[in-house]
Structure formats: C-alpha cells, structure tokens
NUDRENZA-781402 format. One record per atom (N, C-alpha, C): residue in three letters; x, y, z. Coordinates in pm, whole numbers, plus 50000, padded with zeros to 5 digits. Layout:
<rs>
ALAXYZ;...
</rs>
This chain:
<rs>
MET289246803156658;MET288806790756722;MET287876793556839;GLU288116804756909;GLU287226808157020;GLU285806810556971;THR285686816456852;THR284366818656793;THR283676805256768;ALA284416795556718;ALA283866782156693;ALA283426775556823;VAL284216777156930;VAL283846771357059;VAL282566777757112;ASN282456790957101;ASN281226797657145;ASN280026792857064;LYS280216791156932;LYS279146785956847;LYS278756771856890;TYR279746763656923;TYR279486749956968;TYR278556750057091;PHE278906758157191;PHE278086758557312;PHE276696764257286;GLU276566773757193;GLU275246778957156;GLU274396767957091;LEU275016760157004;LEU274286749356938;LEU273896738357036;VAL274756735457133;VAL274406725457234;VAL273226730457318;ARG273216743257351;ARG272086749057425;ARG270806747457342;ALA270886750157212;ALA269716748457124;ALA269286733857120;LEU270246724857116;LEU269966710457117;LEU269196706757243;ARG269676711557356;ARG269016708557484;ARG267606714257491;ASN267366724957414;ASN266046731157411;ASN265156725357303;GLY265586714457240;GLY264736707357146;GLY264846711457001;ASP265856719256964;ASP266036723656826;ASP266706712556746;GLU265916705356667;GLU266426694056589;GLU267466698256486;SER267366710556435;SER268316715156332;SER269726716756389;SER269846717556521;SER271166719256581;SER272036706856563;VAL271436695056546;VAL272226682756525;VAL273056684356397;GLY272416688156288;GLY273136689856162;GLY274166700956169;LYS273806711856235;LYS274736723156247;LYS275956719356330;LEU275756711356435;LEU276896706456514;LEU277776697456429;MET277156688756350;MET277936679456269;MET278766686656163;GLU278296698156116;GLU279066706056020;GLU280386711056081;MET280456711656213;MET281646716456282;MET282726705656295;TRP282366693056269;TRP283236681656293;TRP283906676456166;HIS285096670956182;HIS285716662656078;HIS284986649356079;ASP284916642855962;ASP284236629955952;ASP284856619356042;ASP286156620356067;ASP286836610456151;ASP287126615956291;GLY286326625756335;GLY286516631756467;GLY286316621756580;VAL286826625556698;VAL286706617056818;VAL286166625556932;PHE285076621056993;PHE284406627557105;PHE284606618457226;GLU285216623657331;GLU285526615257447;GLU285016621657576;PHE284276613757655;PHE283956617357792;PHE285036611357880;ALA285746619757954;ALA286846614958038;ALA286526617458185;GLY285276615558223;GLY284876617258363;GLY285136604558442;THR284516603858558;THR284606591558637;THR283446582558596;PRO283636569358601;PRO282566560258562;PRO281286563258640;PRO280156562858577;PRO279896558058442;PRO279946568958334;LEU280426580758367;LEU280486591658269;LEU281786590958189;THR281966579958120;THR283126578058035;THR282656572257903;GLY283436574157801;GLY283096568357671;GLY283796575757560;THR284036568657451;THR284676574457334;THR283796571357212;PHE283546581757134;PHE282706580657015;PHE283546585256896;SER283826575956807;SER284716578656694;SER283936578956563;GLY284166589456485;GLY283546590656354;GLY282216597956359;ALA281846603156242;ALA280646611556230;ALA279366604356272;ALA279206591656234;ALA277966584456267;ALA277786583056418;ALA278856579656489;ALA278766577956635;ALA278496591356704;ILE279146601956658;ILE278966615056720;ILE277556620256692;GLN277066618356570;GLN275716622756537;GLN274676615256621;THR274876602356641;THR273966594556725;THR273966599956868;LEU275126603656918;LEU275226609457052;LEU274396622157060;TYR274506631056963;TYR273726643456963;TYR272226640556951;LYS271846631156867;LYS270436627656852;LYS269866622256983;ASN270646614057052;ASN270196608757181;ASN270026619857283;ARG270936629657282;ARG270806640857376;ARG269566649057346;LEU269256650757219;LEU268046657957180;LEU266816651257240;LYS266776637957239;LYS265636630457291;LYS265566630357444;SER266666633357512;SER266676632057658;SER266056643857731;SER265796654957665;SER265176666357731;SER263806662357784;GLY263586664657912;GLY262316661257976;GLY262136646658008;MET263176638257987;MET263026623958010;MET262806620758158;ALA262096610158182;ALA261846605558318;ALA263086598558373;VAL263376601158500;VAL264506594858567;VAL263986589058697;ARG264236576158720;ARG263816569558844;ARG264636574858960;THR263986576659075;THR264686581659192;THR264636571659307;ASP265676571559387;ASP265736562859505;ASP265456570459634;SER265386583659626;SER265306591859746;SER263966590459817;PRO263996586959947;PRO262746586260023;PRO262176600160052;LYS262966610760030;LYS262506624360056;LYS261546629359949;LEU261586623159831;LEU260736627759722;LEU259406620359723;ASN258336627259690;ASN256996621459691;ASN256806611159580;SER257486613059469;SER257356604259354;SER258626596059338;ARG258536584559277;ARG259706576359249;ARG260296579759113;GLU259716590059048;GLU260186593858917;GLU260206609058907;VAL261266614558851;VAL261376628958826;VAL261686630858678;SER261506642958629;SER261786645958489;SER262966655358479;LEU263856652358386;LEU264986661158362;LEU264446674458312;GLY264866685158378;GLY264426698658340;GLY265596706458285;ILE266076715858363;ILE267156724658318;ILE268486717258308;VAL269176719458200;VAL270576715658185;VAL271196727658113;ASP271926735758185;ASP272446748058128;ASP273916749758163;THR274716752158061;THR276156753458078;THR276576767958060;GLU277376772758154;GLU277966786058146;GLU279486784358134;VAL280046789258025;VAL281496788758008;VAL282086799558099;THR282956795358191;THR283526804758287;THR284826811058240;HIS285596803858160;HIS286766809658094;HIS287256800457983;MET287996806557891;MET288466799357774;MET289936803057751;ARG290716793057712;ARG292136795457685;ARG292536788357556;PRO292856796257452;PRO293366790157328;PRO294856787557340;ASN295336776957273;ASN296756773557273;ASN297036765857144;GLY297506772957043;GLY297766766456915;GLY296476761556852;LYS296416748656820;LYS295226742756759;LYS294206738156864;ARG294506740856989;ARG293626736457099;ARG292976748257168;VAL291776745757221;VAL291086755357306;VAL290536747657425;VAL290836752657545;VAL290276746857667;VAL289186756357716;ALA288006751057736;ALA286876758957787;ALA286426752957919;ALA286576760458028;ALA286096756058160;ALA284656760758175;TRP283846752858246;TRP282436756158257;TRP281826751358388;ARG280616756258410;ARG279766751458520;ARG278416748258456;THR277906736258482;THR276616732158430;THR275636730258546;THR274456735658529;THR273376733758624;THR272476722758569;ILE272206712658652;ILE271326701658616;ILE270186701658716;GLY268956702058667;GLY267816702358757;GLY266636694558703;THR265776690458794;THR264556683558756;THR263426693758740;GLN262386689658672;GLN261216698258660;GLN260496699558794;GLN260856690958889;GLN260246691159022;GLN261016699659122;GLY262136705759082;GLY262856715059169;GLY264076709759241;GLN264566697859205;GLN265806692859262;GLN266936695759164;GLY268156697959214;GLY269236700259121;GLY270556703659186;PHE271566705659101;PHE272926707959148;PHE273746713759035;ASP274936718459067;ASP275906723358968;ASP277076713658962;VAL277666712758845;VAL278856704558823;VAL279836712658739;ALA281116711858772;ALA282146718858696;ALA282846709158603;GLY283496714558502;GLY284256706158410;GLY284896714558301;SER285376707558198;SER286016714658087;SER285876706557959;HIS285946713857849;HIS286026708257714;HIS287416711757661;VAL288096702057603;VAL289356704657534;VAL289116701457387;PHE289066711857306;PHE288856710757162;PHE290196710757091;THR290356702156990;THR291476702856899;THR290886705056759;PHE291406715256692;PHE290896718856560;PHE291916715356452;GLU291366711656337;GLU292176709356218;GLU291396715056100;ASP292016723956026;ASP291356730355911;ASP290056737255951;GLY290016742956072;GLY288856750356118;GLY287696741956169;ARG287866728756173;ARG286806719756222;ARG287316711856340;ILE286376706956422;ILE286746699256541;ILE287276685656499;LYS288486682656547;LYS289106669656521;LYS288906660656643;THR289116666356762;THR288866658856886;THR288216668056988;LEU287406662157073;LEU286796669157185;LEU286856659857305;ARG287536664457408;ARG287666656657532;ARG286966664457642;ILE285976658057705;ILE285196664557810;ILE285536658257944;MET285956666658037;MET286246662258172;MET285196667958265;ILE284616659358347;ILE283506663058434;ILE283896660158578;SER283686669958665;SER283976667958806;SER283056657158862;PRO283566648458949;PRO282706638459012;PRO281886644259127;LYS282096657059158;LYS281446663059275;LYS280286671959233;ALA279096668559280;ALA277916676959260;ALA277936687759368;GLU277826700159325;GLU277846711459417;GLU276456717459432;GLU276256724959539;GLU274996732059558;GLU274776741159438;SER273556741459386;SER273266749659269;SER273306764459302;HIS273766772359208;HIS273716786859224;HIS272286792059207;LEU271386783659156;LEU269976787359144;LEU269256783659273;LYS268736793459341;LYS268106791359473;LYS266906781859468;GLU266246780959351;GLU265046772559343;GLU265356757659330;LEU266626754059314;LEU266996739959304;LEU267576735059436;ASN267086723559482;ASN267486717959610;ASN268206704559587;ARG269456703859624;ARG270236691559609;ARG269956681759723;ASP269516686659837;ASP269356678259956;ASP268336667059939;ASP267366668759848;ASP266356658459828;ASP266846646759742;LEU268026648159686;LEU268536637959594;LEU269526628659662;SER269406615859635;SER270396606259684;SER271596606659589;ILE272686600159628;ILE273866599359542;ILE273506592259411;THR272686581959419;THR272256574859299;THR271446583959209;ASP270566592259268;ASP269776601759189;ASP270676611359114;VAL271696616559181;VAL272626625859117;VAL273286618958997;GLY273686606459015;GLY274306598958906;GLY273366596958789;ARG272116593558817;ARG271156591358709;ARG270856604358634;LEU270696615258708;LEU270446628058643;LEU271666632358560;SER272846629658613;SER274066633058538;SER274146625258408;LEU273826612458413;LEU273866604358291;LEU272876609658188;ALA271666613258233;ALA270666618658141;ALA271146631958082;ALA271706640458167;ALA272136653758123;ALA273376652958035;TRP274276643658065;TRP275536642957993;TRP275496633957871;ALA274296630257832;ALA274256622957705;ALA275046630857602;VAL275016643957619;VAL275966652757552;VAL276016665757631;VAL277196671857637;VAL277376684057715;VAL277396696157626;
</rs>
C-alpha cells in the first residue's frame, strides 16, 4: 500500500505539472464508488463521491496550474497574481491494516514570488489494492516557506485563502 501511496503523490505532481495522462492513471487507482473528502477548515471542505466526481476534481486541478488569482494586498504592485509552484513533500507515512496515513508539507507560491508552506495529511483506505476512501486534512495555518525566494509577508489573509483554494483543487 505504501507503494500505491507513493505512486499517488507522483501522479498528483505530474498532474500539477500539466500532464493530462495523469488524470486517467489516478482514476485507475480508485474504486468506482470511492469517496474523496477534504476535511480542512472552511472553505477547504468538500466530499466527492464516485468516479465521475473524483475525475472532475482531478481535471479541474489540471486546469488550475498557472491560473490567475485576484489579490487584496496593497503591498503587491498588481491586483492579480498567478499560481506557480504547488509542491508536496511527504514527511512520513504510517500503514495500519487497510489504511495508510501520509503526513506532508506543501509549498504554495505565485509566479511573482509570494508563497507559504502548509502542513496536512492524507488518510487512504484501500480495498482490493485500490483506493476506497481518501480523507485530506489541511492545517489552517500558513507557515513561512522553506524556500527563501517565496515571501509570505506580501500576502493578505484573503490572498492566502484564495491561493489555497486554487492549489487545493486537488492535493
């Protein structure tokens, strides 16, 4: 199951980088009646049940790379920034029966050099070697990015929320 979880995160990275074939490859990992749940704080919540809903979620994430995000921050020269880096590093993984918990840190940044890190976890439940449920928990706290070139100080709280929504269309 740990191999499947690593494959999942590799495919999501490919998805974020614009690889359209990753949508189909991700869907091959799922049961047709699977359930994908965001269990963060509002507005990062939602449940997607069944293959059609989950596939739509992945397709929407594919389209969000480089998307424009309106900003409220008076510190920025433009009222619009573009979603740039969204990169997840799995920090540790723990299998337990049919479940695997993967803790991670995701870096979210704009193409203009603003950004932050967010921590969270994926809880996968497998049945017959395929994903039956996936529950994603996301910290409500944006932390200073480990990448020195990203500056969180230029972003308002609303900006962080908008960038998070764009980035978390799928994790």
